[in-house]
C-alpha positions in Angstrom: -79.4 -100.9 -68.8 -76.9 -102.1 -71.5 -73.3 -102.7 -70.5 -70.6 -100.4 -71.9 -69.6 -103.0 -74.5 -73.2 -103.5 -75.6 -73.7 -99.7 -75.9 -70.6 -99.5 -78.1 -71.8 -102.4 -80.2 -75.3 -101.0 -80.5 -74.1 -97.6 -81.7 -71.8 -99.2 -84.3 -74.5 -101.5 -85.5 -77.1 -98.8 -85.7 -74.7 -96.8 -87.8 -74.2 -99.9 -90.0 -78.0 -100.4 -90.2 -78.4 -96.8 -91.3 -75.9 -97.4 -94.0 -77.7 -100.5 -95.2 -74.8 -102.8 -94.3 -76.7 -104.8 -91.7 -80.4 -105.7 -92.2 -81.2 -107.1 -88.8 -80.1 -105.5 -85.6 -81.1 -108.2 -83.1 -79.4 -111.1 -84.8 -75.9 -109.5 -84.7 -76.3 -108.7 -81.0 -77.2 -112.3 -80.2 -74.2 -113.4 -82.3 -71.8 -111.1 -80.4 -73.2 -112.3 -77.0 -72.6 -115.9 -77.9 -69.0 -115.1 -78.9 -68.5 -113.1 -75.7 -69.5 -116.2 -73.6 -66.9 -118.3 -75.5 -64.1 -115.8 -75.0 -64.9 -115.2 -71.3 -63.3 -118.6 -70.6 -60.0 -117.6 -72.2 -57.2 -116.8 -69.9 -54.7 -115.3 -72.3 -54.9 -112.8 -75.1 -53.8 -115.4 -77.8 -56.6 -117.7 -76.6 -59.1 -114.8 -77.2 -57.7 -114.3 -80.7 -58.0 -118.0 -81.5 -61.7 -118.0 -80.4 -62.4 -115.0 -82.7 -60.6 -116.6 -85.6 -62.4 -119.9 -85.2 -65.8 -118.3 -85.0 -65.1 -116.1 -88.0 -64.0 -119.2 -90.0 -67.2 -121.1 -89.0 -69.6 -118.2 -89.3 -69.2 -115.9 -92.4 -71.8 -113.5 -90.9 -69.7 -113.1 -87.8 -66.5 -112.5 -89.9 -68.3 -109.8 -91.9 -69.7 -108.3 -88.7 -66.3 -108.0 -87.2 -65.3 -105.6 -89.9 -68.2 -103.3 -89.0 -67.8 -102.9 -85.2 -65.3 -102.1 -82.5 -65.3 -104.4 -79.5 -64.3 -103.3 -76.1 -61.6 -105.8 -75.2 -62.3 -105.7 -71.4 -66.1 -106.2 -71.8 -66.1 -108.5 -74.8 -63.4 -110.9 -73.7 -63.8 -110.9 -69.9 -61.5 -109.4 -67.4 -58.1 -110.2 -68.9 -55.2 -108.8 -67.0 -53.0 -108.2 -70.1 -55.3 -105.6 -71.6 -55.9 -102.0 -70.5 -59.5 -100.8 -69.9 -61.2 -99.4 -73.0 -58.6 -100.7 -75.5 -60.6 -101.6 -78.6 -60.0 -104.6 -80.8 -60.7 -104.2 -84.6 -61.0 -107.4 -86.6 -61.8 -107.9 -90.2 -61.6 -110.2 -93.1 -58.9 -108.9 -95.5 -60.2 -108.8 -99.1 -58.2 -111.2 -101.3 -56.4 -112.9 -98.5 -58.2 -116.2 -98.5 -60.3 -115.2 -95.5 -57.4 -114.5 -93.2 -58.6 -112.7 -90.0 -56.5 -109.6 -89.4 -56.4 -108.1 -85.9 -55.4 -104.6 -84.7 -55.7 -102.8 -81.4 -56.6 -99.2 -80.9 -54.8 -97.8 -77.9 -55.7 -94.2 -77.1 -52.6 -92.8 -75.4 -54.5 -89.8 -74.2 -57.2 -91.7 -72.4 -55.9 -95.3 -72.1 -52.3 -94.4 -71.2 -51.5 -94.1 -67.5 -49.6 -91.2 -66.1 -46.2 -93.0 -66.4 -46.7 -93.5 -70.1 -47.9 -90.0 -70.8 -45.0 -88.7 -68.6 -42.4 -90.6 -70.6 -43.9 -89.2 -73.9 -44.0 -85.7 -72.4 -40.3 -85.9 -71.5 -39.4 -87.0 -75.1 -41.5 -84.1 -76.5 -39.8 -81.6 -74.2 -36.3 -82.9 -75.2 -37.3 -82.4 -78.8 -38.7 -78.9 -78.5 -36.8 -77.2 -75.7 -34.3 -75.5 -78.0 -37.3 -73.6 -79.4 -38.9 -73.1 -76.0 -35.7 -72.3 -74.1 -33.2 -71.2 -76.8 -30.8 -69.7 -74.3 -30.5 -72.9 -72.2 -28.5 -76.1 -72.6 -30.1 -79.2 -71.0 -29.5 -82.8 -70.3 -31.8 -85.4 -68.6 -31.2 -86.1 -64.9 -30.5 -89.8 -66.0 -27.6 -88.6 -68.2 -26.5 -86.3 -65.4 -26.5 -89.2 -62.8 -24.4 -91.4 -65.1 -21.9 -88.5 -65.8 -21.5 -87.8 -62.1 -21.2 -91.5 -61.2 -18.5 -92.4 -63.8 -16.8 -89.0 -64.1 -17.2 -87.6 -60.6 -13.5 -86.9 -60.2 -13.5 -84.8 -63.4 -16.5 -82.8 -62.2 -15.4 -82.2 -58.6 -11.8 -81.3 -59.5 -13.1 -78.7 -61.9 -11.1 -80.1 -64.9 -11.8 -78.1 -68.0 -13.9 -79.8 -70.6 -12.5 -78.8 -74.0 -14.3 -78.5 -77.3 -15.7 -81.9 -78.4 -13.6 -81.9 -81.6 -10.4 -81.3 -79.6 -11.3 -84.2 -77.3 -12.0 -86.5 -80.3 -8.6 -85.7 -81.8 -6.8 -86.4 -78.5 -8.7 -89.7 -78.2 -7.6 -90.8 -81.7 -4.0 -89.8 -81.0 -3.9 -91.9 -77.8 -5.7 -94.8 -79.5 -3.1 -94.8 -82.3 -0.3 -94.7 -79.7 -1.7 -97.8 -78.0 -2.2 -99.6 -81.3 1.4 -98.7 -82.3 2.7 -100.3 -79.1 0.7 -103.5 -80.0 2.0 -103.5 -83.6 -1.5 -102.7 -85.0 -2.2 -100.4 -87.9 -3.2 -96.8 -87.0 -6.8 -95.7 -87.4 -7.7 -92.8 -89.6 -8.3 -89.5 -87.7 -10.8 -88.3 -90.4 -12.9 -91.5 -90.4 -13.0 -91.7 -86.6 -13.8 -88.0 -86.2 -16.7 -88.4 -88.6 -18.0 -91.5 -86.7 -17.8 -89.7 -83.3 -19.2 -86.4 -84.5 -22.7 -87.4 -83.2 -23.2 -87.1 -79.4 -26.0 -89.7 -79.6 -23.6 -92.1 -81.4 -20.7 -91.6 -79.0 -22.8 -92.7 -76.0 -23.5 -96.1 -77.7 -20.4 -96.6 -79.9 -17.3 -96.4 -77.7 -18.5 -98.0 -74.5 -19.6 -101.2 -76.3 -16.4 -101.8 -78.3 -12.9 -103.1 -77.7 -10.8 -100.3 -76.2 -7.9 -100.9 -78.5 -9.3 -102.0 -81.9 -13.0 -100.8 -81.7 -14.4 -104.1 -82.8 -18.0 -104.6 -81.7 -18.3 -106.5 -78.4 -19.4 -110.0 -79.2 -19.6 -112.2 -76.1 -17.8 -115.2 -77.7 -14.9 -113.0 -78.7 -14.6 -110.5 -75.8 -13.2 -110.2 -72.3 -15.1 -107.7 -70.2 -12.8 -107.5 -67.2 -11.4 -105.5 -64.4 -7.7 -104.7 -64.9 -5.7 -104.3 -61.8 -3.4 -101.3 -62.3 -0.3 -101.4 -60.0 1.0 -98.2 -58.6 3.7 -97.5 -56.0 2.3 -95.1 -53.5 5.6 -93.3 -53.2 9.3 -94.0 -53.9 10.1 -95.1 -50.3 7.2 -97.6 -50.3 8.3 -101.1 -51.1 4.8 -102.3 -51.4 2.6 -101.9 -54.4 -1.0 -100.6 -54.3 -3.6 -101.5 -56.8 -6.7 -99.8 -58.2 -9.1 -101.3 -60.6 -10.0 -100.1 -64.1 -12.9 -101.7 -66.0 -11.9 -102.5 -69.6 -13.6 -104.2 -72.6 -11.0 -106.0 -74.7 -11.3 -108.5 -77.6 -9.5 -111.7 -77.2 -7.0 -110.8 -79.9 -6.0 -107.4 -78.3 -5.7 -109.0 -74.9 -3.5 -111.8 -76.3 -1.2 -109.3 -78.1 -0.9 -107.1 -75.0 0.1 -110.2 -73.0 2.6 -111.3 -75.6 4.2 -107.8 -75.5 4.3 -108.0 -71.7 1.9 -105.1 -71.1 -0.8 -107.2 -69.3 -0.1 -110.2 -67.1 -1.2 -113.6 -68.4 -2.9 -114.7 -65.2 -6.1 -113.5 -63.5 -6.7 -111.0 -62.2 -5.1 -109.3 -65.1 -2.7 -106.5 -64.2 -0.9 -103.6 -65.8 2.3 -103.0 -63.9 3.0 -99.3 -64.2 6.7 -99.5 -63.3 7.3 -102.1 -66.0 5.4 -100.3 -68.8 4.9 -96.6 -67.8 4.0 -95.4 -71.4 1.5 -98.2 -71.9 0.0 -97.5 -68.5 -0.4 -93.8 -69.1 -1.8 -94.4 -72.6 -4.4 -96.9 -71.4 -5.5 -94.7 -68.5 -5.8 -91.7 -70.7 -7.9 -93.7 -73.2 -10.2 -94.9 -70.5 -10.7 -91.3 -69.2 -11.3 -89.9 -72.7 -13.9 -92.6 -73.5 -15.8 -91.6 -70.3 -15.6 -87.9 -71.2 -16.8 -88.6 -74.8 -19.6 -90.9 -73.6 -20.9 -88.2 -71.2 -19.7 -85.1 -72.9 -23.0 -83.3 -73.1 -23.7 -83.6 -69.4 -20.0 -82.8 -68.4 -19.9 -79.7 -70.6 -23.1 -78.4 -69.0 -21.7 -79.1 -65.5 -18.5 -77.2 -66.3 -20.6 -74.0 -66.5 -21.7 -74.0 -62.9 -19.9 -73.2 -59.6 -18.3 -75.7 -57.3 -20.9 -75.7 -54.6 -23.6 -76.5 -57.1 -21.5 -79.3 -58.5 -21.1 -80.8 -55.1 -24.8 -80.5 -54.4 -25.7 -82.3 -57.7 -23.1 -85.0 -57.0 -24.6 -85.7 -53.6 -28.1 -85.9 -55.0 -27.5 -87.9 -58.3 -24.1 -89.6 -58.3 -25.1 -92.7 -56.3 -28.9 -92.6 -56.7 -30.6 -95.8 -57.5 -31.6 -96.9 -61.0 -35.2 -95.7 -60.5 -36.7 -92.3 -61.2 -34.5 -89.3 -60.3 -35.9 -86.1 -58.7 -36.7 -83.8 -61.6 -36.4 -84.7 -65.3 -33.8 -82.3 -66.7 -30.9 -80.1 -65.6 -30.2 -76.9 -67.6 -27.8 -73.9 -67.6 -27.9 -70.6 -69.4 -25.2 -68.6 -71.0 -24.6 -66.6 -67.7 -24.2 -69.7 -65.6 -27.8 -69.7 -64.3 -28.9 -73.1 -63.0 -32.3 -74.8 -63.5 -34.0 -78.0 -62.4 -36.8 -79.0 -64.7 -39.9 -81.1 -63.9 -41.9 -82.0 -67.0 -45.6 -82.6 -66.3 -48.4 -83.7 -68.6 -52.2 -83.3 -68.8 -54.9 -84.6 -71.1 -56.3 -81.3 -72.4 -56.3 -77.5 -72.2 -58.0 -77.4 -68.8 -56.3 -80.4 -67.2 -54.8 -80.0 -63.7 -51.1 -80.1 -63.1 -49.2 -82.5 -60.7 -47.3 -80.9 -57.9 -43.7 -81.7 -57.1 -43.1 -85.0 -55.3 -42.0 -84.9 -51.7 -38.5 -85.7 -52.7 -38.5 -83.0 -55.4 -39.8 -80.4 -52.9 -36.9 -81.3 -50.5 -34.3 -81.1 -53.3 -35.9 -77.8 -54.7 -35.7 -76.2 -51.2 -32.0 -76.8 -51.0 -31.4 -76.0 -54.6 -32.9 -72.6 -54.4 -30.4 -71.7 -51.6 -27.7 -72.3 -54.2 -29.3 -70.2 -56.8 -31.2 -72.9 -58.8 -34.5 -72.0 -60.4 -37.3 -74.6 -60.7 -39.0 -74.8 -64.1 -42.2 -76.7 -65.0 -42.8 -77.4 -68.7 -46.5 -78.5 -69.1 -47.2 -80.8 -72.0 -50.9 -80.9 -72.9 -52.1 -83.7 -75.0 -54.7 -82.3 -77.5 -56.4 -83.8 -80.5 -55.0 -84.8 -83.9 -51.6 -85.8 -82.6 -51.0 -82.4 -81.2 -49.4 -81.3 -78.0 -49.0 -77.9 -76.5 -45.9 -77.2 -74.4 -46.1 -74.3 -71.9 -43.4 -73.2 -69.5 -44.1 -71.9 -65.9 -42.0 -71.5 -62.8 -42.5 -73.8 -59.9 -44.0 -71.2 -57.6 -46.6 -70.6 -60.3 -47.1 -74.3 -60.9 -47.7 -74.9 -57.2 -50.9 -72.9 -57.4 -52.4 -75.5 -59.7 -54.2 -78.6 -58.2 -52.7 -82.0 -58.8 -52.9 -83.6 -62.2 -55.7 -85.7 -63.5 -54.9 -89.4 -63.5 
């Protein structure tokens, strides 16, 4: 009985023989077996490649043969931990390249990819197509939801209205220019900044990684990423001063100017004394708040559509969850305030079985339904020719399906 690798080789070689490319079937098989013995001693993928290159340089027949076959990496090179089962290596001499050996790897996502990889791709597919699939819904990932609740929980729980994005951008530019004017810096153009911040994807990466006051890119050698102690009197009768901490990213130049103007202390931990500079304090605090809102605007605007009990429930589930996977993949609302938790599942074909909710998701779903949430399960089926089919079913229907194929 031939091994899987030899079966692959034989089929490919028989095809080559039928086409008149290889005259002798036995000799190529012996050649491949000899190379397999040499590569079996290799411990890393680069060592395997070096063996193939050396053999191809020394044996022109082998170099020509590599262009005609696909070798199973696991079978042909020994049990190398870096390679997935059934990944195929294609090697060939490139015409006109002085005999240089080119190497490529065929990785069949549908069959070689594990559930985690297919699940990640399925989530990206759903994010791209849900406007067509669920046109009446607005959605954000539970990862974005968790970040918004963690960094803007006060805004969510106090039910502070989230205005139109353009109005927030204009308010941000106004407060930025107020702060810059206090430092003696030139004002920034509202039109230019509004254009830069018009993309929600860009906002999430642009503002949080730049100096709060001049918007220069954060370069470690020129930046102070620090916690500023903000001093506040608890009340007029209290002689003591209480502090709370605000995390800021400032370039060395803006920090120096603010210190020279007396807005920030020159010693660590840096402090902004509210009673000494109330206008600067209010402007900085407003800027910090607006940056958070802009960075998490999509999730915050969706959260603003649901009732207070639902907000508290989501806060308890997601705000301080770990950095790992969150229960469910997306959170959505409709125009009437309907609430949805979405679990995207994937399968390899039309008839593939679907994964049930995890134990954690079942517990969350049970409590969520009591608050009026619905559980949706988009099914992403990986078909042939780079095609996926996305179906949508409710969780009670999905639970009738057996668990997904691995």
